[in-house]
Structures are given as C-alpha cells and as structure tokens.
MARGU-834717 format. One record per atom (N, C-alpha, C, O): y, x, z; residue in one letter. Coordinates in steps of 0.1 Angstrom, whole numbers, padded with zeros to 4 digits, always signed. Example, Ala and Ser with C-alpha at 12.3 -4.5 7.8 and 13.67 -1.06 7.14 Angstrom:
# MARGU-834717
-0057+0132+0078A-0045+0123+0078A-0033+0132+0078A-0033+0142+0085A-0022+0128+0071S-0011+0137+0071S+0000+0129+0079S+0011+0134+0080S
This chain:
# MARGU-834717
-0011+0009+0002V+0001-0001+0000V+0011+0007+0002V+0013+0014+0012V+0022+0006-0012L+0035+0012-0009L+0044+0006-0003L+0044-0006-0004L+0054+0011+0007P+0066+0008+0009P+0076+0007+0002P+0078+0016-0006P+0085-0003+0003G+0095-0006-0008G+0093-0021-0017G+0082-0027-0016G+0100-0025-0022Y+0098-0038-0031Y+0095-0035-0047Y+0097-0024-0051Y+0093-0043-0055P+0086-0044-0068P+0096-0041-0076P+0103-0051-0073P+0103-0034-0084V+0113-0036-0094V+0111-0049-0103V+0121-0053-0109V+0104-0054-0103S+0101-0067-0106S+0092-0072-0108S+0083-0065-0112S+0090-0085-0106P+0080-0096-0098P+0066-0092-0106P+0055-0093-0101P+0067-0088-0118N+0051-0086-0128N+0051-0069-0130N+0045-0063-0139N+0060-0062-0121D+0059-0047-0121D+0050-0043-0110D+0047-0049-0099D+0044-0030-0115K+0038-0021-0105K+0040-0010-0100K+0032-0002-0095K+0055-0009-0101E+0065+0003-0094E+0074-0005-0087E+0081-0015-0089E+0073+0005-0077Y+0081+0002-0064Y+0094+0008-0061Y+0096+0020-0066Y+0100+0004-0057V+0116+0007-0051V+0114+0013-0039V+0108+0007-0030V+0120+0030-0039L+0113+0028-0025L+0126+0038-0019L+0124+0043-0009L+0136+0039-0026V+0149+0043-0023V+0158+0037-0030V+0153+0036-0041V+0173+0031-0031N+0177+0022-0038N+0192+0031-0028N+0197+0026-0017N+0197+0042-0032N+0213+0044-0025N+0226+0045-0032N+0230+0053-0041N+0231+0035-0027K+0243+0030-0042K+0255+0041-0039K+0263+0044-0048K+0257+0048-0025C+0266+0051-0026C+0267+0067-0032C+0279+0072-0032C+0256+0075-0037Q+0250+0088-0044Q+0245+0082-0058Q+0241+0089-0068Q+0248+0068-0057C+0238+0064-0075C+0226+0071-0077C+0224+0078-0087C+0215+0069-0065V+0201+0074-0064V+0196+0063-0066V+0202+0053-0063V+0183+0060-0072T+0171+0052-0074T+0159+0060-0070T+0158+0069-0079T+0148+0060-0061V+0138+0065-0066V+0128+0053-0061V+0129+0046-0051V+0119+0055-0069T+0109+0046-0080T+0094+0055-0074T+0093+0068-0072T+0081+0043-0073S+0072+0055-0074S+0058+0043-0078S+0057+0032-0073S+0050+0047-0087K+0038+0034-0094K+0024+0047-0091K+0023+0057-0085K+0015+0039-0099F+0004+0044-0098F-0001+0041-0116F-0003+0030-0123F-0003+0059-0122V-0002+0057-0133V-0020+0063-0136V-0027+0067-0127V-0024+0061-0151P-0038+0074-0148P-0038+0089-0150P-0033+0094-0160P-0044+0093-0143S-0040+0107-0141S-0043+0115-0158S-0052+0109-0165S-0036+0126-0163K-0039+0130-0174K-0052+0144-0173K-0052+0153-0181K-0060+0143-0161E-0073+0152-0165E-0081+0142-0161E-0091+0140-0168E-0079+0136-0154N-0093+0121-0151N-0089+0105-0155N-0091+0098-0146N-0086+0102-0163P-0084+0088-0167P-0089+0076-0161P-0085+0065-0163P-0099+0078-0153D-0106+0070-0144D-0095+0066-0133D-0091+0056-0128D-0095+0080-0131E-0088+0079-0116E-0071+0078-0123E-0066+0082-0134E-0062+0070-0110E-0051+0071-0106E-0045+0080-0099E-0048+0082-0088E-0035+0086-0103V-0023+0094-0096V-0005+0086-0091V+0000+0075-0095V-0001+0093-0083L+0010+0084-0074L+0020+0090-0081L+0022+0102-0080L+0029+0083-0091E+0041+0095-0100E+0054+0084-0094E+0054+0072-0094E+0063+0092-0090R+0076+0090-0085R+0083+0094-0095R+0079+0103-0103R+0095+0088-0094N+0104+0089-0109N+0120+0092-0096N+0120+0086-0085N+0128+0098-0099I+0143+0102-0097I+0150+0101-0105I+0153+0111-0112I+0159+0084-0107R+0173+0083-0113R+0183+0086-0108R+0187+0081-0097R+0191+0097-0115I+0208+0099-0105I+0216+0097-0118I+0214+0102-0129I+0227+0087-0116I+0238+0082-0121I+0247+0092-0115I+0247+0093-0103I+0256+0100-0123V+0268+0106-0116V+0277+0100-0123V+0278+0098-0135V+0287+0098-0113P+0297+0090-0114P+0310+0100-0117P+0318+0105-0109P+0310+0102-0133L+0321+0116-0136L+0334+0108-0130L+0341+0116-0123L+0338+0098-0130K+0354+0094-0127K+0353+0092-0110K+0361+0084-0105K+0344+0099-0104A+0346+0094-0088A+0356+0105-0083A+0358+0115-0089A+0360+0103-0073R+0372+0114-0065R+0368+0115-0056R+0360+0108-0049R+0373+0129-0052E+0371+0132-0035E+0367+0125-0029E+0355+0123-0025E+0381+0116-0027N+0382+0106-0016N+0380+0095-0022N+0390+0095-0028N+0373+0084-0025I+0368+0072-0029I+0379+0064-0028I+0384+0058-0038I+0385+0065-0013S+0397+0056-0008S+0411+0059-0015S+0421+0052-0012S+0411+0067-0022D+0423+0076-0025D+0417+0078-0041D+0407+0083-0045D+0430+0069-0048P+0428+0068-0060P+0434+0083-0067P+0431+0089-0077P+0444+0086-0059L+0449+0103-0062L+0447+0114-0061L+0454+0124-0063L+0434+0113-0056S+0424+0125-0056S+0420+0131-0060S+0412+0125-0068S+0418+0145-0061P+0414+0151-0076P+0401+0147-0082P+0398+0138-0074P+0394+0147-0088L+0381+0146-0094L+0371+0150-0086L+0376+0159-0079L+0360+0148-0084R+0349+0152-0076R+0343+0163-0092R+0340+0159-0104R+0343+0175-0088T+0328+0185-0098T+0317+0187-0093T+0308+0191-0099T+0318+0183-0075T+0304+0187-0077T+0298+0180-0069T+0304+0176-0059T+0284+0176-0070F+0277+0166-0063F+0262+0170-0060F+0255+0176-0068F+0258+0166-0047V+0248+0172-0038V+0240+0163-0034V+0244+0153-0027V+0227+0163-0038Y+0215+0158-0037Y+0205+0160-0032Y+0195+0163-0038Y+0204+0157-0015R+0192+0166-0007R+0184+0147-0006R+0189+0137-0001R+0169+0148-0014L+0163+0137-0009L+0161+0138+0006L+0157+0127+0009L+0162+0145+0016S+0161+0138+0030S+0170+0131+0038S+0168+0124+0047S+0184+0136+0029E+0194+0120+0035E+0193+0113+0024E+0204+0107+0024E+0185+0107+0011L+0186+0099+0005L+0175+0091+0011L+0175+0081+0004L+0168+0091+0020C+0155+0084+0023C+0159+0080+0040C+0153+0071+0046C+0168+0089+0043K+0172+0083+0058K+0172+0068+0060K+0175+0059+0052K+0166+0069+0073N+0171+0048+0072N+0177+0054+0087N+0170+0062+0093N+0190+0050+0094C+0192+0046+0103C+0199+0035+0115C+0204+0035+0126C+0190+0025+0100D+0189+0013+0115D+0178+0010+0123D+0166+0010+0120D+0185+0006+0134S+0173+0007+0148S+0169-0005+0143S+0174-0014+0136S+0153-0002+0152V+0147-0018+0152V+0140-0015+0166V+0136-0004+0172V+0138-0028+0169E+0129-0029+0184E+0115-0031+0186E+0109-0041+0182E+0110-0017+0196I+0093-0015+0194I+0093-0020+0211I+0101-0020+0220I+0077-0024+0208E+0076-0022+0224E+0066-0012+0225E+0058-0008+0217E+0070-0006+0240L+0062+0006+0243L+0057+0002+0256L+0065+0000+0264L+0045+0001+0260G+0041+0003+0271G+0047-0008+0278G+0047-0005+0290G+0051-0021+0276G+0056-0033+0278G+0069-0032+0280G+0073-0040+0288G+0079-0025+0274V+0091-0025+0276V+0094-0020+0259V+0087-0013+0252V+0107-0030+0258I+0112-0027+0240I+0123-0018+0246I+0131-0018+0255I+0120-0009+0237Q+0127+0002+0230Q+0135-0001+0219Q+0133-0011+0212Q+0146+0008+0217Q+0150+0008+0204Q+0148+0019+0194Q+0157+0028+0196Q+0143+0022+0187A+0141+0030+0177A+0149+0032+0164A+0156+0024+0158A+0145+0046+0160Q+0156+0047+0145Q+0146+0060+0135Q+0145+0071+0139Q+0143+0057+0127Q+0137+0064+0115Q+0141+0075+0113Q+0134+0085+0116Q+0151+0075+0107G+0159+0090+0107G+0165+0097+0117G+0163+0094+0128G+0172+0105+0114N+0175+0117+0125N+0194+0123+0119N+0201+0120+0110N+0196+0129+0128S+0211+0133+0122S+0217+0120+0113S+0220+0122+0101S+0220+0105+0120C+0224+0097+0115C+0239+0093+0119C+0247+0086+0113C+0241+0101+0133E+0257+0105+0136E+0269+0111+0124E+0281+0109+0122E+0256+0121+0116E+0270+0126+0106E+0271+0112+0094E+0262+0104+0093E+0282+0113+0088P+0288+0105+0078P+0282+0107+0069P+0277+0118+0066P+0280+0096+0061Q+0272+0100+0048Q+0280+0102+0036Q+0291+0096+0038Q+0279+0108+0025T+0287+0112+0012T+0286+0102+0005T+0276+0095+0002T+0299+0102+0001C+0298+0086-0010C+0303+0092-0024C+0313+0099-0024C+0298+0090-0031Y+0305+0096-0045Y+0314+0078-0053Y+0325+0077-0058Y+0306+0068-0052T+0312+0059-0056T+0311+0045-0044T+0304+0045-0034T+0318+0037-0046Y+0313+0022-0038Y+0300+0017-0037Y+0292+0014-0046Y+0299+0017-0026D+0284+0009-0019D+0288-0008-0019D+0294-0013-0009D+0285-0015-0028R+0287-0025-0025R+0285-0038-0015R+0288-0050-0014R+0277-0027-0004N+0269-0039+0007N+0279-0036+0019N+0278-0042+0029N+0292-0025+0017K+0301-0019+0024K+0314-0020+0022K+0319-0022+0010K+0325-0018+0035C+0341-0024+0034C+0345-0004+0034C+0339+0006+0036C+0352-0007+0031Y+0360+0005+0026Y+0376+0006+0030Y+0382-0002+0024Y+0382+0012+0037S+0396+0006+0037S+0402+0021+0034S+0395+0030+0031S+0419+0020+0036S+0426+0028+0036S+0440+0027+0039S+0448+0019+0033S+0443+0034+0049P+0459+0031+0056P+0469+0027+0046P+0470+0032+0035P+0478+0015+0050V+0486+0013+0044V+0502+0010+0053V+0502+0001+0062V+0513+0017+0051P+0523+0012+0062P+0525-0004+0062P+0519-0010+0053P+0529-0007+0066L+0535-0020+0075L+0547-0022+0084L+0545-0022+0097L+0555-0023+0080L+0567-0026+0088L+0570-0037+0097L+0574-0048+0095L+0568-0032+0106Y+0566-0044+0123Y+0576-0045+0134Y+0576-0036+0143Y+0584-0054+0135H+0597-0052+0145H+0605-0037+0142H+0608-0029+0151H+0607-0034+0128G+0616-0024+0130G+0605-0005+0131G+0607+0007+0128G+0596-0012+0134E+0582+0004+0136E+0573+0002+0127E+0565-0007+0128E+0574+0012+0117V+0563+0009+0103V+0549+0017+0106V+0546+0029+0105V+0542+0008+0109R+0529+0012+0113R+0518+0015+0106R+0513+0004+0101R+0511+0026+0103Q+0499+0021+0092Q+0487+0018+0097Q+0480+0026+0105Q+0482+0003+0091V+0471-0004+0091V+0458-0001+0084V+0460+0011+0082V+0447-0003+0080P+0436-0002+0070P+0444-0016+0062P+0453-0024+0066P+0438-0015+0049A+0438-0026+0036A+0424-0025+0032A+0417-0015+0036A+0421-0031+0028A+0404-0035+0024A+0405-0031+0008A+0414-0038+0001A+0398-0023+0001L+0398-0016-0011L+0382-0022-0014L+0374-0015-0020L+0379-0036-0009T+0367-0041-0018T+0367-0053-0024T+0377-0056-0030T+0357-0060-0022P+0360-0073-0024P+0359-0084-0011P+0353-0082+0000P+0367-0096-0013A+0370-0106-0004A+0357-0106+0000A+0357-0099+0010A+0339-0111-0004S+0332-0108+0005S+0327-0094+0019S+0317-0093+0025S+0337-0087+0018C+0338-0078+0034C+0341-0082+0043C+0337-0079+0054C+0354-0095+0040F+0356-0105+0051F+0348-0117+0056F+0351-0124+0065F+0339-0118+0050A+0330-0134+0048A+0322-0133+0062A+0316-0122+0064A+0321-0141+0070E+0314-0140+0078E+0299-0153+0078E+0290-0153+0087E
C-alpha cells in the first residue's frame, strides 16, 4: 500500500508530495521491471516547475528576480502537522517532521496560505504599518 492519493481515479500513480510553495510534485507507481517483466518495481517521478519570474521576496513585487533555487527532498517531504496519538493510555501530540520551526522557503504563492505585506495606515495622525493580504479573499473566509 502506497501512502498518498491517486493522481486520477483510474490511475495507479500516487502523489506522495505536492509542495505548492516550491512547485514540486513527487509521484510513484509500480511498473514492469526492465530486467524481469514478470516483476513490478516502484518508480518515482519528481516534477519540478521552476518559476522563472519569482521574486526573492514573494510579498514584494519590487524585489530582484530569484536566480537560485534549492530543492531538498527531505524538506519537501516533511509533514509538520501535529496529530494526537495514544501512548500508554495518555493522548500525546506527535509530529512527523523535524526542524519544523524553520520557515519554509517559498518560490511562489501557496494557494492554501495567506501572505501579507505591511502597508502604511494613517491613524489619529500617526502612521502605522499594518499587514495587507496579497492573496484571494478566501484567506479571510471562516
């Protein structure tokens, strides 16, 4: 059994990683072996789309274009969502990934996250920096 979800309902290929921030999709499927057609081997495919117009700071459209892209499979696959598990009758919080405190490098917008950039707001004669959303209104939907 492969973890992940099928690419399409009739497909035997499974999506293992779909990292929208770095435009990477990792899939796997069983295919006939080249050495022995009676056996199946696991084939993994890594699809990387390099966003050539990406900015160094995705929230700042005036920042310089990004020229370096770094992809680490261990970072693409980490899952920092915590889950509750029972250990010895006690509910514990567990995380699949490590180094989850470090921010993820994002080369493009992840449609599942909201991004903001501070904008000046004049309030009672004082200018304050407040965040302004840079993604669709769905970020504010509850």
